[in-house]
VEXROLUM-516991 format. One record per residue (C-alpha): residue in three letters; x negated, y, z negated. Coordinates in steps of 0.1 Angstrom, whole numbers, always signed. Layout:
! residues N
ATOM  type   east  north     up
ATOM   ALA      X      Y      Z
...
//
This chain:
! residues 296
ATOM  type   east  north     up
ATOM   UNK     +1     +1     +1
ATOM   UNK    -28    +21     -7
ATOM   UNK    -42    +17    +29
ATOM   UNK     -7    +24    +42
ATOM   UNK     -4    +55    +23
ATOM   UNK    -37    +68    +32
ATOM   UNK    -31    +60    +71
ATOM   UNK     +4    +77    +68
ATOM   UNK    -13   +109    +57
ATOM   UNK    -40   +110    +82
ATOM   UNK    -10   +102   +108
ATOM   UNK     +8   +133    +93
ATOM   UNK    -21   +158    +94
ATOM   UNK    -34   +148   +130
ATOM   UNK     +0   +141   +145
ATOM   UNK    +11   +177   +152
ATOM   UNK    -20   +187   +166
ATOM   UNK    -26   +157   +187
ATOM   UNK     +8   +160   +202
ATOM   UNK     +1   +196   +213
ATOM   UNK    -32   +184   +231
ATOM   UNK    -16   +156   +248
ATOM   UNK    +13   +181   +257
ATOM   UNK     -8   +208   +268
ATOM   UNK    -39   +194   +278
ATOM   UNK    -38   +156   +287
ATOM   UNK     -4   +159   +304
ATOM   UNK    -13   +188   +327
ATOM   UNK    -45   +170   +337
ATOM   UNK    -25   +137   +346
ATOM   UNK     -1   +157   +366
ATOM   UNK    -25   +177   +386
ATOM   UNK    -46   +145   +395
ATOM   UNK    -10   +129   +408
ATOM   UNK     -4   +160   +430
ATOM   UNK    -41   +161   +440
ATOM   UNK    -35   +129   +462
ATOM   UNK     -3   +144   +477
ATOM   UNK     +7   +169   +503
ATOM   UNK    +29   +194   +485
ATOM   UNK    +39   +229   +487
ATOM   UNK    +57   +231   +455
ATOM   UNK    +90   +226   +470
ATOM   UNK   +104   +191   +483
ATOM   UNK    +91   +159   +477
ATOM   UNK    +52   +152   +476
ATOM   UNK    +39   +133   +505
ATOM   UNK     +9   +108   +493
ATOM   UNK    -21   +114   +514
ATOM   UNK    -47    +94   +495
ATOM   UNK    -81   +111   +494
ATOM   UNK    -74   +135   +521
ATOM   UNK    -77   +165   +500
ATOM   UNK   -113   +155   +482
ATOM   UNK   -124   +147   +519
ATOM   UNK   -112   +180   +530
ATOM   UNK   -133   +199   +501
ATOM   UNK   -165   +185   +517
ATOM   UNK   -155   +205   +550
ATOM   UNK   -141   +235   +533
ATOM   UNK   -165   +265   +536
ATOM   UNK   -145   +287   +513
ATOM   UNK   -149   +259   +486
ATOM   UNK   -185   +256   +492
ATOM   UNK   -188   +296   +485
ATOM   UNK   -165   +292   +456
ATOM   UNK   -187   +266   +440
ATOM   UNK   -218   +283   +449
ATOM   UNK   -208   +315   +434
ATOM   UNK   -195   +296   +403
ATOM   UNK   -232   +278   +401
ATOM   UNK   -248   +312   +404
ATOM   UNK   -226   +326   +376
ATOM   UNK   -231   +298   +355
ATOM   UNK   -269   +297   +359
ATOM   UNK   -273   +335   +354
ATOM   UNK   -250   +334   +322
ATOM   UNK   -267   +308   +306
ATOM   UNK   -301   +324   +310
ATOM   UNK   -290   +359   +299
ATOM   UNK   -261   +349   +271
ATOM   UNK   -278   +323   +254
ATOM   UNK   -317   +339   +248
ATOM   UNK   -296   +372   +241
ATOM   UNK   -271   +359   +217
ATOM   UNK   -298   +338   +197
ATOM   UNK   -319   +370   +193
ATOM   UNK   -290   +395   +183
ATOM   UNK   -282   +366   +158
ATOM   UNK   -315   +371   +142
ATOM   UNK   -311   +406   +142
ATOM   UNK   -280   +405   +126
ATOM   UNK   -291   +381    +99
ATOM   UNK   -311   +408    +83
ATOM   UNK   -298   +425    +54
ATOM   UNK   -300   +460    +60
ATOM   UNK   -277   +490    +58
ATOM   UNK   -248   +491    +82
ATOM   UNK   -252   +456    +96
ATOM   UNK   -217   +449    +91
ATOM   UNK   -207   +476   +112
ATOM   UNK   -232   +462   +140
ATOM   UNK   -217   +428   +139
ATOM   UNK   -182   +442   +142
ATOM   UNK   -192   +465   +174
ATOM   UNK   -212   +434   +189
ATOM   UNK   -180   +409   +184
ATOM   UNK   -155   +439   +197
ATOM   UNK   -157   +430   +235
ATOM   UNK   -149   +396   +226
ATOM   UNK   -117   +406   +218
ATOM   UNK   -108   +425   +246
ATOM   UNK    -83   +413   +271
ATOM   UNK   -107   +398   +303
ATOM   UNK    -82   +420   +325
ATOM   UNK    -88   +452   +308
ATOM   UNK   -129   +441   +310
ATOM   UNK   -126   +439   +345
ATOM   UNK   -107   +473   +347
ATOM   UNK   -136   +489   +324
ATOM   UNK   -165   +473   +346
ATOM   UNK   -146   +488   +379
ATOM   UNK   -154   +521   +369
ATOM   UNK   -192   +510   +361
ATOM   UNK   -202   +488   +389
ATOM   UNK   -177   +500   +420
ATOM   UNK   -200   +511   +447
ATOM   UNK   -182   +541   +454
ATOM   UNK   -167   +555   +424
ATOM   UNK   -187   +535   +398
ATOM   UNK   -205   +552   +371
ATOM   UNK   -239   +531   +378
ATOM   UNK   -242   +544   +412
ATOM   UNK   -229   +578   +401
ATOM   UNK   -260   +582   +376
ATOM   UNK   -285   +566   +402
ATOM   UNK   -277   +589   +428
ATOM   UNK   -276   +618   +404
ATOM   UNK   -313   +611   +393
ATOM   UNK   -324   +606   +431
ATOM   UNK   -325   +570   +430
ATOM   UNK   -301   +565   +460
ATOM   UNK   -320   +533   +471
ATOM   UNK   -308   +514   +438
ATOM   UNK   -275   +526   +447
ATOM   UNK   -262   +490   +457
ATOM   UNK   -231   +472   +464
ATOM   UNK   -227   +457   +429
ATOM   UNK   -193   +444   +437
ATOM   UNK   -173   +437   +470
ATOM   UNK   -203   +426   +485
ATOM   UNK   -217   +391   +498
ATOM   UNK   -248   +391   +475
ATOM   UNK   -246   +407   +444
ATOM   UNK   -212   +399   +432
ATOM   UNK   -216   +367   +415
ATOM   UNK   -248   +382   +395
ATOM   UNK   -227   +412   +385
ATOM   UNK   -197   +389   +374
ATOM   UNK   -223   +370   +353
ATOM   UNK   -236   +401   +335
ATOM   UNK   -201   +411   +328
ATOM   UNK   -191   +378   +315
ATOM   UNK   -222   +377   +295
ATOM   UNK   -214   +413   +279
ATOM   UNK   -179   +401   +268
ATOM   UNK   -191   +370   +253
ATOM   UNK   -224   +381   +235
ATOM   UNK   -209   +391   +200
ATOM   UNK   -187   +358   +204
ATOM   UNK   -216   +335   +209
ATOM   UNK   -241   +355   +188
ATOM   UNK   -214   +350   +158
ATOM   UNK   -216   +312   +160
ATOM   UNK   -253   +313   +164
ATOM   UNK   -254   +334   +130
ATOM   UNK   -233   +306   +113
ATOM   UNK   -256   +283   +125
ATOM   UNK   -285   +301   +108
ATOM   UNK   -271   +307    +72
ATOM   UNK   -268   +269    +70
ATOM   UNK   -305   +266    +73
ATOM   UNK   -320   +263    +34
ATOM   UNK   -339   +291    +28
ATOM   UNK   -365   +269     +8
ATOM   UNK   -378   +257    +41
ATOM   UNK   -389   +294    +50
ATOM   UNK   -402   +298    +13
ATOM   UNK   -424   +266    +19
ATOM   UNK   -434   +275    +52
ATOM   UNK   -444   +311    +40
ATOM   UNK   -467   +296    +12
ATOM   UNK   -483   +275    +37
ATOM   UNK   -492   +305    +57
ATOM   UNK   -468   +299    +85
ATOM   UNK   -465   +332   +104
ATOM   UNK   -425   +346   +113
ATOM   UNK   -432   +330   +151
ATOM   UNK   -442   +299   +135
ATOM   UNK   -414   +295   +116
ATOM   UNK   -390   +305   +144
ATOM   UNK   -403   +279   +167
ATOM   UNK   -411   +250   +141
ATOM   UNK   -380   +254   +118
ATOM   UNK   -353   +276   +130
ATOM   UNK   -351   +265   +168
ATOM   UNK   -351   +229   +159
ATOM   UNK   -328   +229   +132
ATOM   UNK   -304   +249   +156
ATOM   UNK   -307   +221   +181
ATOM   UNK   -265   +213   +176
ATOM   UNK   -258   +249   +176
ATOM   UNK   -276   +258   +208
ATOM   UNK   -258   +225   +225
ATOM   UNK   -222   +237   +210
ATOM   UNK   -229   +274   +224
ATOM   UNK   -242   +257   +259
ATOM   UNK   -210   +239   +263
ATOM   UNK   -187   +269   +253
ATOM   UNK   -206   +291   +278
ATOM   UNK   -200   +264   +308
ATOM   UNK   -164   +261   +299
ATOM   UNK   -161   +300   +295
ATOM   UNK   -177   +303   +332
ATOM   UNK   -154   +277   +345
ATOM   UNK   -124   +296   +333
ATOM   UNK   -131   +330   +345
ATOM   UNK   -100   +343   +364
ATOM   UNK    -88   +378   +356
ATOM   UNK   -121   +397   +356
ATOM   UNK   -127   +384   +392
ATOM   UNK    -91   +393   +400
ATOM   UNK    -97   +428   +385
ATOM   UNK   -130   +437   +398
ATOM   UNK   -128   +420   +436
ATOM   UNK    -98   +401   +441
ATOM   UNK   -120   +372   +455
ATOM   UNK   -130   +395   +484
ATOM   UNK   -142   +404   +506
ATOM   UNK   -128   +375   +530
ATOM   UNK   -131   +354   +498
ATOM   UNK   -168   +358   +497
ATOM   UNK   -167   +364   +457
ATOM   UNK   -141   +337   +450
ATOM   UNK   -150   +313   +419
ATOM   UNK   -136   +278   +418
ATOM   UNK   -106   +288   +397
ATOM   UNK    -96   +318   +417
ATOM   UNK    -98   +300   +449
ATOM   UNK    -80   +271   +435
ATOM   UNK    -50   +298   +424
ATOM   UNK    -53   +316   +460
ATOM   UNK    -49   +279   +475
ATOM   UNK    -20   +268   +451
ATOM   UNK     +0   +300   +448
ATOM   UNK     -6   +323   +480
ATOM   UNK    -13   +295   +506
ATOM   UNK    +12   +272   +490
ATOM   UNK    -11   +242   +491
ATOM   UNK     -2   +228   +460
ATOM   UNK    -17   +193   +466
ATOM   UNK    -49   +207   +480
ATOM   UNK    -51   +232   +453
ATOM   UNK    -46   +207   +426
ATOM   UNK    -77   +185   +439
ATOM   UNK    -97   +218   +436
ATOM   UNK    -84   +221   +399
ATOM   UNK    -94   +185   +392
ATOM   UNK   -129   +189   +406
ATOM   UNK   -135   +217   +386
ATOM   UNK   -124   +197   +356
ATOM   UNK   -146   +168   +365
ATOM   UNK   -179   +194   +372
ATOM   UNK   -172   +209   +336
ATOM   UNK   -169   +174   +319
ATOM   UNK   -201   +165   +339
ATOM   UNK   -218   +193   +327
ATOM   UNK   -208   +188   +290
ATOM   UNK   -219   +153   +293
ATOM   UNK   -251   +159   +307
ATOM   UNK   -258   +187   +279
ATOM   UNK   -250   +160   +251
ATOM   UNK   -265   +129   +268
ATOM   UNK   -299   +142   +279
ATOM   UNK   -313   +150   +243
ATOM   UNK   -300   +113   +228
ATOM   UNK   -313    +95   +258
ATOM   UNK   -345   +110   +252
ATOM   UNK   -343   +102   +215
ATOM   UNK   -334    +68   +221
ATOM   UNK   -364    +64   +244
ATOM   UNK   -390    +81   +221
ATOM   UNK   -378    +55   +195
ATOM   UNK   -385    +26   +217
ATOM   UNK   -420    +41   +227
ATOM   UNK   -429    +46   +190
//
């Protein structure tokens, strides 16, 4: 009876969350996967087409552009956001006057709606009316006044910077939480042994933050693969779909072109790529540790 009571309590606690997860996460993925194997306009009866939608992806130049842009945004965001957020967390960890205000200011962009973030950065990055090019021209650096958004080259990089700006405080806060879990005695012992601040960083802080780094990398991956409103506000995916990301191209295909089945194949592919990236981040260190133990 004790086992039954304990199990019942666990079910009662997990049940509501599990129900919501199955209803709003698992079920939509299953439904999208079903429609991805059909030709469907959203009206009428779906027509099964097998893997035709997925075969079409390989020959779709717009999908290739969206995939390339997403990869660029992901790579630049990881390179900028992870080191930047970690460095910011190290600064925020210091107990100095006014640090609470600094933490609040750094976290503020994370609570702004993405559509408003896009609107803010339009007035900064627009090649014609944007503040950035206006300042560059005013100080005589016209050659640096580039087409930051709306072109065929710099738009993904600009999107990555915008995403990094918005997520910096959020990711830094998670890093800060990880830093607070490291026992202070380790730093005291290292200081007694003569370890410099740099040595403590690379031999104590970073190794003990391994799990936090992995969690933040996975969070950044999921954030990038969900970017939608910012792209719509900044460029609308144009010109000629040159600034599309996977999510925006899926939306355009599904709801603008009316190709629901093909749009769902893009959505399912995006989910699979995201899962593969997450598994890769989690799996490589585990595999490395396993082979290291065997060699030892």
